[in-house]
FILUM-317057 format. One record per residue: residue in one letter; x, y, z of N, C-alpha, C, CB in turn. Coordinates in steps of 0.1 Angstrom, whole numbers, plus 5000, padded with zeros to 4 digits. Glycine has a CB too. Example, Ala and Ser with C-alpha at 12.3 -4.5 7.8 and 13.67 -1.06 7.14 Angstrom:
// residues 2
A513249435078512349555078513249675078511349555090/S512849785071513749895071512950005079514149945057/
***
This chain:
// residues 361
M819380453538818480343542817580393553819380223547/E816280353552815380393562815680333576813980353558/S815680413586815880373600814680293604816180483609/K814980173610813880083615813980073630813979943608/T812980123637812980113651811780023655812880253658/I811979933665810879853670810979853685810979703665/M809879873692809779883706809179763713809080013710/F809679723724809079613732808679673745810079493733/Y807579623751807179673764806679563772806079773762/I807179553785806779453795806979523808807579323793/N806279473819806479543832807879533837805479473842/A808479413837809779393843810479283836809679363858/I811779263838812579163832813179073843813679213823/H812379043853812878953864812278813861812479003878/D812378733871812078583870810778553863811978533884/G810878493851809678463843809978423829808678573844/G809178333823809378283810809078393799808578163807/A807978473801807678573791808778673790806378633795/E809378703802810478803802811678753793810878833816/R811978633795813078573787812778573772813478433792/V811578543769811178533755811278673749809778483753/M810778783756810878913751812378963749810179013760/L813178933758814578963757815278903745815378933770/Q814978773743815478703731814978763718815178553732/L813678793718813078853706813678993703811578873708/A813879073714814479203712815979183706814579283725/K816679083711817979063707818079023692818678953715/R817078933688817078883674816779003664816078773673/F815779093668815479203659816679293658814279283665/A817479313669818679403669819679343660819279413683/R819879213660820779143651820379153637820978993655/A819079163635818579173621818579313615817079113620/G819179403623819379543618818379643622819279533603/W817579603632816579703637817179773649815279633641/R816679893652816979963664815979903674816880123663/S816479823684815579753693815579823706816079603694/V814379873710814179943722813279873732813680093720/L813779833743813079763753812579863764813879643759/V811279863767810779953777810179863788809680053771/T810579893801809979823812809279923821810979743820/S808279883829807579973837808480013849806279903843/F809279923854810179953866811379863865809379933879/V812379903874813579833875813479753888814879923876/D813779623887813679533899815079513905813079403895/S815179453917816479433924817279323917816179393938/W816579223911817279123903816579113889817178983910/E817379113879816879113865817679023856816779253859/Y817078983845817878913835818779013828816878843825/P819878983823820779073816820179123803822179023814/V820279243800819779293787820779263776819479453787/P820379193765821279153755821979273748820579073744/E823179253744823979353737823179393724825379293733/G823179523722822479583710821079623713822479483699/V820579593725819179633729819279753738818479513735/E818479863735818479973744817379953754818180103735/R817679973767816679953777816280083784817279853788/I814980103785814480223791813480183802813780323781/S813480243813812480213823811580333827813180153836/I810380313827809380423831809680473845807980383829/E809780373854810080403868811380343872808880353877/R812080413881813380363886813180243895814180473894/E812080243902811680123910810180123910812280133924/Q809580003913808179993913807480083924807779843916/L806580173919805980273928804780213934805680403920/E804480253947803280213954802180313951803580193969/Q801380283942800280373938798980293936800580443924/S797880363936796580303933796680243919795380393934/R795880143916795880083903795580183892794879963902/L794580263894794180363884795380463881792980443888/K795880513892796980613890798180553884797380673904/R798580433888799680363882799580343867799880223889/N798380293863798180273849798080403841796880193847/L797480503846797480633839798880683837796580733846/S799680683847800980743847801880663837801680743860/R801680523837802480443828802080463813802480303832/I800780473811800280503797800780633792798680503797/K800780733800801280863796802780863793800980973807/A803480793802804980783799805280703787805680723811/L804580593785804780513773804480593760803980383774/R803380663760802980743749804180843745801680823751/K804680913755805881003753806980933746806281063766/L807280813751808380733745808080693731808680603753/I806880663728806480623714806680743705805080573713/K806280863710806480983702807981023700805781103709/K808780993710810181023710810880933700810781023724/Y810680803701811480703694810880673680811680583702/R809580693679808880683666809080533660809280783656/P808780433668808980303663807880263653808880193675/R808180173644807280133634806280033640807980063622/A806679973651805779883658806179873672805779733652/I805179853681805379823695804779693698804779933704/I805579603705805179473708805179463723806079363702/S803979423729803879413743803479273747802779513749/F803879233759803579103765802879123778804879023768/M801879033781801079033794799979133794802079063805/A798979103803797779173803797879323805796879123814/E798479373815798479523818799379593807799079543831/P800579543804801279613793800479613780802579543791/N799679503777798979503765797979613764798279363764/F797179633774796079733773796779873774795079723783/R797879883781798580013781799080053768799680013792/S799679953761800279983747799180023737801079863742/V797979953738796879993729796480133731795679893731/L796280173744795880313747796980413744795380323762/A798180383748799280473746799580503731800580423752/S799280413722799580423708798480473700800080293702/A797280503707796080543699796380673691794980573709/F795980663678796080783669797580823666795380903675/L798480733669799880763666800280673654800880733678/P801280713646801680633634802580513638802380713624/V801980423646802780303650801780183650803480323664/K802280063646801479943647801679883661801879843636/T800579843666800579783680800279633679799479853689/I801179553684801079403684801079363699802179333676/V799979303704799979253717800179103717798579283724/S800579043728800778903729800278853742802278873728/V799378743741798778683752799678563757797378623749/R800278573769801278483774800778383785802478563779/N799478393788798978303799797578253795799078373812/D796978183804795578133802794678253802795178023812/P794078293791793178413792792078403801792678433778/E791578283805790478273814790978323828790078123815/R792178313831792778363843793278513842793878273849/E794078533831794678663829793678773826795678653817/Y792578743820791578843817790278803824791278853802/A790378763837789278723845788478853851789678643857/G787278833854786478943860785879033850787279013870/R785079123854784479223845785479303837783479303852/L786379363845787379453839788279373829788279513850/G788679253834789579173825788879133812789979043832/R787579103813786879063800786679193792785479003804/L786479303798786379423790787679453782786079543799/V788779433789790079453782790279343771791179443793/G789979213775790279113765789279103753790178983772/K788079133756786979123745786779253737785679083751/I787079363744786779493737788079573733785879583746/L788979583743790179673741791179603732790779713754/L791579483736792679413728792379403713792979283734/P791179383709790879373695791179503687789479333692/L791379613694791779733688793179733683791479853697/A793979643688795379633684795479593669796179533693/D796579623663796779583649797079443647797879673643/G797579373657797879233656797979173670799079213648/C797979043670798178973683798878833681796778953690/V799778803690800478673689799978593701801978693689/F799478473698799078373708800078263708797678323705/Q800078183719800978073720800277933717801578063734/T798977933718798177813716796877843709797977733729/E796377753702795077763696793977783706794677653686/Q794177713717793177713728793077863734793577623740/A794177933735794178063739793478153729795578113742/R793778143716793178223706791678213706793778183692/A791178093708789778063707788978143717789477923709/W789578193728788878263739788478403734789778273751/F789178463724789078603720788078613709790378663717/P787578743707786578763696787178733682786078903696/R786378703673786778663659787578783653785678633650/R787178903656787879013649789379023654787179153653/L789678973665791078963669791778843664791278973685/Q791078733664791578603659791978623644790578493660/K791178693637791478703622792778773619790278773615/K793178863628794478933625795578883634794279083626/S795478763639796478713649797278603643795778663661/R798278553650799078443646799478363659800378493639/V799578233657799978143668801478123666799178013669/I802278163675803778143674804278083688804478273671/M804877973688805377913700806677993705805777773698/N807077973717808178033723809477983716808278013738/Q810478063715811778023711812577983723812478133703/V813477893721814377843731815877883727814277693734/D816577943736817877983733818777863729818478063745/E819777893720820577783716821377713727821577833706/S821577793738822377733749821677613756822677843760/F820377603754819677493760819777363752818277523762/F820177373739820277253731821577183733820077293716/S821677123745822877043748822576913754823777133758/D823476823755823276693760822876703775824476593758/S821876623779821476633793820876493796820376743795/G820076483807819476363810820476273818818876293799/K820876303830821776223837821176093841822176303850/G821976003846821475873851820775883864822675773851/P820875783872820175783885820575893894820375653892/E821775953892822176063901821576193898823676073900/G820976203886820376333882819176363891819976333868/Y819076493896817976533905816676553897818376653912/V815576553904814276593899814276743901813076523906/M813676813891813676963893812377023886814877023886/T812077143891811177223884811677373884809777213891/A811077453876811577593876810377683873812677623865/G810277793881809177893879808977973891807877813875/R808178083890807978163901807178083912807078283897/L807478113924806878043935805478113938807778053948/T804478063930803178123931802178013931802878213919/R800878043934799777943934799677883920798478013938/Q799777963909799677913896800577793893799978023886/K801877803898802877703895802677573903804277763897/N801977593915801577473923802777383927800577393916/Q803877443931804977363936804677283948806177463939/A803577323956803177243967802777103963802077313975/L802077093952801676963947802876873944800876983934/L803876933938805076853935805776813948806076933926/I805876903958806576873970805876763978806477003980/R804576763978803776653985803976523977802276693986/A803876523964803976403956805376343958803676433942/F806376433957807776373958808076323972808776483955/A807576393982807776343996807176203998807076444006/A806076173991805476043992806275933986804076043986/I807075963976807875863969809275863973807675873954/A809675963981811175983984811775863990811276093994/P811075783999811775664004812075553994810875604015/Q811475563982811675463972812575503961810275433966/V813175623961814075673951815275733958813375773941/E816375753949817575813955817675963952818775743948/Q816976013942817176153938816576243948816476173925/E817076373947816476483955815676573945817576563962/L814876653951814076753943814576893945812576743948/R814876963934815377093935814277183928816777113928/I813977293935812977383930813577523927811777403940/Y813677563915814277683911813277793909815077673898/G813577913914812678033913812478103926811277983907/E811878223925811578293937810178343936812578423939/G809578383948808278433948807678443962807378343939/E806378493962805778523975805478393984804578593973/L805578283978805278153985806478083991804478063976/R807578153990808778083995808678034010810078173994/G808178134019808078094033807077984035807578214040/E805977984028804977884029805477744024803677914021/L806277744013806777624008807877564017807377643994/E808677654023809677614033808977544045810477734038/E807877594049807177534061806577394057805977624065/L806077384044805577264040806677154039804977274026/I807777194034808977094033809377054047810177164026/K809377144056809777114070808777024077809877244078/S807477054074806376974080806476824076805077034078/L806976804063807076674058808376604061806876674043/G809276674068810576624072811476594060810376494079/M811376684050812076664037813176774035811076674026/E813676834045814676944044815876894037815076994057/K816276764038817476714032817276664018818076604040/R815976644014815676584001815076683991814776464002/I814476793997813776893988814377023991812176893991/K814877093981815577223983815077333974817077203980/L814777443980814477563973815677633969813477663981/M815977633956817277683951817377833948817677603939/G816177903948816178043944816278053929817378113950/A816478173924816578203909817978163905816178343906/S818078123892819378093886819478173873819477943884/D820778223871820978293858821778193849821878413861/N821778063852822477973843821677843842823877933848/M820377853837819477743836819977633827818177793832/P820777663816821277553808822177453817822077603797/Q822977503825823777423834822977343844824877503841/V821977413850821077353859820377233853819977453865/L819777253841819077143834820077033830818377203821/A821277063827822276963823822576863834823577033818/G822276903846822576813858821376743862823076893869/A820176763856818976703861818676573854817776793858/G817876493860817376363854815976363851817676253864/L815176453856813676453853813176593856812976343862/F812376653847811776783849810276763851812076873837/V809776833861808276833864807676973863808076763877/L806576983856805877113856804477083862805677163841/P804277123875803077093882801977203881803377063896/S801977293872801177413872799677383871801577503860/D798877473876797377463874796977523861796777543886/Y797777623856797477673843798777743838796277783843/E798877753825800077813819799677873805801177703817/G800677953800800577983786801277873778801178133783/M802477913773803377813767804577813776803777853752/P804677713785805677723796807077713791805377613806/N807777823792809177833787810077733794809677973789/A809877713807810677623814810577483809810377623829/L809377443805809177313799809877293785807677283797/L809777403777810377393764811877383765809977513756/E812477463775813877453777814377323782814277563787/A813577263791813877123795813877023784812977083807/M812877033775812776943764813976963754811476963756/A814377093752815477123743816777063749815677273741/S816877053763817977003769818076853769818077053784/G816976783764816976643763816476573775818276593759/L815776653784815276593796813876523794815176703807/C813676413801812376363802811476453811812376213807/C810276483806809476583813808076523817809276703805/I807576563828806276533833805576673834806176453846/A804376683829803676813830802176793832803876903818/T801576883840800076873841799476913828799576963852/D798376853824797676883812796777003814796876753807/C797477113816796777233821796377333809797677313831/P795277413812794977513802796077623803793577573805/C796277693791795577683779796177603768795277823774/G796677483772797077393761798477383758796377423750/G799377453765800777453762801377313763801577543771/P801277243775801877113776801377013765801677053789/E800077013763799476913753799976943739797976913754/T800277073737800777113723802177053721800777263722/T802977043731804377003730804676853734805277093738/I803876803743804076663747803176563741804076653763/D803676463735802876353730802876253741803476293716/N801876243749801776163761802276023759800376163767/G803275983767803875853767804875833756802775753765/I805075933748806075923737807376003740805475963724/N807076133742808276223745808076293758808376333734/G807276233767806976293780805676233786806976443780/R805276283797804076243803803176363807804376153816/L801876343805800876443809800076373821799976483798/V799876453831798976413842797876513845799876383855/P796776473850795676573852796076673862794476493858/V795576793860795876903869795476873884795077033864/G796376893893796076883907795976733912794776943910/D796276643903796176503907797476453913795776413894/E797576453926798776413933799176263931798676443948/Q798176183931798476033929799076013915797175953932/A798476073905798876053891800376103890797976123881/L800676213897801976273896802976173903802076413902/R802576123915803476023922803775903913802775983935/D802675853907802875733899803775753887801575683894/A803675873880804475903869805875923872803976033861/M806175993883807576023888808175883892807576113900/L807475803900808075683904808375593893807075613914/E807475583883807775493872808975533864806575493862/L809075663861810175713853811575723861809875853848/L811475743874812675743882813275603883812475813895/R812475503882812875373883813375313870811775283889/D813075383859813375333845814275433838812075303838/E815575423840816475513833816375503818817875483838/D816275383813816175373798814975453792816175223794/K813875433799812675503794812875653795811375463802/R813475703806813775843807814575893796814375883821/R815675823793816575863782815875863768817775773782/E815075763766814375753753813375863752813575613752/M812575893762811676013762812376143760810776013774/G813576153767814276273767814876303753815476273776/A815276193746815776213732814676253723816376073727/K813476203725812376233716811876383720811176133718/A811976413732811676553736812576653729811676573751/R813876623729814776713722814476723707816176663725/S814076613701813776613687812576703685813476473682/R811576693693810376783692810776933694809376753703/A811776953702812277093705812977163694813177093717/E813277083683813877143672812977253666814177043661/D811677233668810677333663810877473670809277283664/F811477473682811577593690812977663688811477553705/R813677623678814977683676814777833673815677623664/P815677913678815578063677815378113663816678133683/E816078053654816078103640814678083634817078043631/A814077963637812777933631811678023637812477783633/I811678033650810678113657810878263654810778093672/F812078313653812278453650811778483635813678493651/E811978393626811478413613809978423612811978293604/Q809278343620807778353621807378493627807278243630/W808078543637807878673642808178783632808678693655/R809278773626809678873616808678883605811078843610/Q808278773599807278773588805978833593807078633583/Y805578793605804278843610804278993613803878773623/V805379043619805479183623805479263610806779213631/E806279223600806379293587804979293580807479243579/S804279183581802979183575801979283582802379033575/V802079293595801279393602801679533598801379373617/M802879553596803379693592803079713578804879703595/G802679613570802279643556803379623546801779773555/N804479563551805579543541805279423532806879513549/
***
């Protein structure tokens, strides 16, 4: 029987939705009989566990402090060596830098290159260099997976024509009963960055805190931890708003929550939102580009959408839902029904069919 090797490439496997999706995808291909090789650019101090059956290789033992040019050249060279060594039939990369590195590293080698856009391309491929990569370099790939039609529309037709829109899969562990009563906390999850805009949620929750019993828990780590701690302190909310750090058991965290909020300024297809919906949680999300929340939430039916950056609208939505347990439970049940489309088997089958079509099977 012909040996089948597939390679996955991403910078790191620490805190982030794209990282979890790639790990699950690598696991599913391994279970389907492929030799599944995961390549990262570096090893971080905290990482998601690598699934059984997936081989993990890192280009650097730790993230090196180099100029951007030197860093990219060294990683492209190292990735090309790995492609020659393992001879995968396809390499799948996630995120902007790994995407252009995989295109260059695989040039003139007998391997199909599939890139995947995991964020708002207007931000991820911003500036002259970003547009050069997005508009000129990425179309050289053999295929591309987008998460929303809005993201696909940003790229040239020559890339759109050989692409596929595939939503994120959600691990089976998230499909459990959730949606606590009044005691369930309000929560969000994601890297502590400007993009995720946890500050908006903190200010909005602080404004309604005297009128509700719940506390707000923020899961994730990032460069804004100190700034967010200061904001919470300045609002006198240390006892009601807690920065929980990263969690390696998000199904359990979601099972104890009563409301999930995604306050982001922009997203791809937010994994945290899909996981919350699969857990049966009522969700509020900003109607942010590039269309992930609007793709999954039918406003007022299985969740709520609010304008990006609109603190008053977020306050109103949270207050209404926290005061109405029946509505939260009804929306949560409908969110879970919508999440059936994110089941791992269904999403993996879409990936498998697309990858094999790119390889010419």
